[in-house]
C-alpha positions, 0 to 999 in steps of 0.5 A, spaced: 500 500 500 502 506 498 503 512 503 497 516 501 493 517 494 488 522 493 484 523 486 479 528 484 474 530 478 476 534 472 482 539 471 480 543 477 481 537 481 489 539 481 487 544 486 483 539 490 489 534 490 494 538 492 490 541 498 488 534 500 495 531 499 498 537 503 494 534 509 495 527 507 503 528 507 502 530 514 499 524 517 492 527 517 485 523 516 483 522 509 476 525 511 480 532 513 484 531 506 478 530 502 474 536 505 480 540 504 480 538 497 473 540 496 474 546 500 479 549 495 475 548 489 469 551 493 473 557 494 475 558 486 471 563 483 473 561 476 470 554 477 463 556 475 460 549 477 462 549 485 461 553 491 463 561 490 462 563 483 458 558 481 452 559 476 445 560 478 439 555 477 433 558 473 431 564 477 439 565 478 440 563 485 446 558 487 443 552 490 449 547 492 449 540 494 454 536 497 456 530 501 461 526 505 463 519 507 468 516 512 470 509 510 472 506 517 465 507 520 461 508 514 459 515 517 456 520 512 452 526 511 449 531 506 446 537 504 442 539 498 439 546 495 444 550 500 444 557 499 448 563 501 453 558 504 460 557 500 463 551 504 457 545 502 462 539 503 464 542 510 457 543 512 455 536 510 461 534 514 457 537 520 451 534 518 455 527 519 458 529 526 453 533 529 446 530 527 443 523 527 441 525 520 444 523 513 441 529 509 439 536 510 435 540 505 434 548 503 432 552 509 433 547 514 440 546 511 442 553 511 439 554 518 443 548 520 449 551 517 448 558 520 448 555 527 454 551 526 458 558 525 458 558 517 457 565 514 452 567 510 454 571 503 452 572 496 455 566 492 455 570 485 460 574 482 460 579 476 463 573 472 458 568 474 452 572 473 455 574 466 456 566 464 449 565 467 446 570 462 451 567 456 448 560 458 441 561 459 437 556 454 435 559 448 427 559 446 426 553 442 421 548 440 420 542 446 423 537 441 429 541 439 431 543 446 437 539 449 436 535 455 441 539 459 445 545 457 453 543 455 458 544 460 453 545 466 454 540 471 462 539 473 462 536 480 468 536 484 469 529 487 475 527 492 477 520 494 483 520 499 487 514 502 491 516 508 497 513 511 493 509 516 490 505 510 483 509 511 479 512 505 474 517 505 471 522 500 467 529 499 463 531 493 461 538 492 457 542 486 452 547 484 449 542 480 446 543 473 446 551 471 439 553 470 436 547 473 429 548 476 429 551 483 430 545 488 432 540 483 437 535 487 442 531 483 447 525 485 452 529 489 449 530 496 446 522 495 450 517 498 451 511 494 449 515 487 455 521 487 459 518 493 460 511 496 466 509 501 467 503 505 474 501 507 473 494 506 472 495 499 474 502 496 471 508 494 468 511 488 464 518 486 461 521 480 460 527 476 456 529 470 448 529 469 446 527 476 439 524 474 443 519 470 448 517 476 442 516 481 438 512 476 444 506 477 446 508 484 453 509 480 458 510 486 455 504 490 455 500 484 462 501 483 464 500 490 460 493 490 464 491 484 471 493 488 468 488 493 467 483 488 474 483 486 474 488 480 479 493 479 478 500 480 478 501 472 474 495 471 469 498 476 468 505 473 467 502 466 462 497 469 458 504 472 459 507 465 456 501 461 450 501 466 449 509 465 449 508 457 445 502 457 440 505 461 440 511 457 439 507 450 433 504 454 430 510 455 432 513 448 436 519 450 443 517 449 448 520 449 448 520 456 453 524 460 457 521 466 464 519 469 466 515 475 473 515 479 475 510 484 480 508 489 481 502 492 485 500 499 491 498 495 491 505 492 490 503 485 485 508 481 481 508 475 476 512 471 471 512 466 466 516 462 461 516 457 463 517 450 465 525 448 465 527 455 472 528 455 473 527 462 479 528 466 481 527 473 487 529 477 491 524 482 496 526 487 501 521 491 508 522 495 512 523 488 507 528 485 500 530 482 498 529 475 492 530 470 490 524 466 484 523 461 479 517 462 477 512 458 471 513 454 466 508 453 460 508 448 453 505 448 455 498 444 458 494 450 454 490 454 454 490 462 
C-alpha cells in the first residue's frame, strides 16, 4: 500500500489534490484531506460549477449540494439546495458529526449551517452572473431543446487514502446551471455521487446527476471493488450501466464519469463517450492530470 493517494474530478481537481495531499503528507485523516480538497475548489471563483462563483439555477440563485463519507465507520452526511453558504462539503461534514441525520435540505440546511458558525454571503460574482446570462437556454421548440445545457454540471469529487490505510471522500457542486429551483442531483446522495467503505474502496461521480442516481453509480462501483474488480474495471462497469440505461430510455448520449480508489491505492476512471473527462491524482512523488477512458453505448454490462 502506498503512503497516501488522493484523486479528484476534472482539471480543477489539481487544486483539490494538492490541498488534500498537503494534509495527507502530514499524517492527517483522509476525511480532513478530502474536505480540504473540496474546500479549495469551493473557494475558486473561476470554477463556475462549485461553491463561490458558481452559476445560478433558473431564477439565478446558487443552490449547492454536497456530501461526505468516512470509510472506517461508514459515517456520512449531506446537504442539498444550500444557499448563501460557500463551504457545502464542510457543512455536510457537520451534518455527519453533529446530527443523527444523513441529509439536510434548503432552509433547514442553511439554518443548520448558520448555527454551526458558517457565514452567510452572496455566492455570485460579476463573472458568474455574466456566464449565467451567456448560458441561459435559448427559446426553442420542446423537441429541439437539449436535455441539459453543455458544460453545466462539473462536480468536484475527492477520494483520499491516508497513511493509516483509511479512505474517505467529499463531493461538492452547484449542480446543473439553470436547473429548476430545488432540483437535487447525485452529489449530496450517498451511494449515487459518493460511496466509501474501507473494506472495499471508494468511488464518486460527476456529470448529469439524474443519470448517476438512476444506477446508484458510486455504490455500484464500490460493490464491484468488493467483488474483486479493479478500480478501472469498476468505473467502466458504472459507465456501461449509465449508457445502457440511457439507450433504454432513448436519450443517449448520456453524460457521466466515475473515479475510484481502492485500499491498495490503485485508481481508475471512466466516462461516457465525448465527455472528455479528466481527473487529477496526487501521491508522495507528485500530482498529475490524466484523461479517462471513454466508453460508448455498444458494450454490454
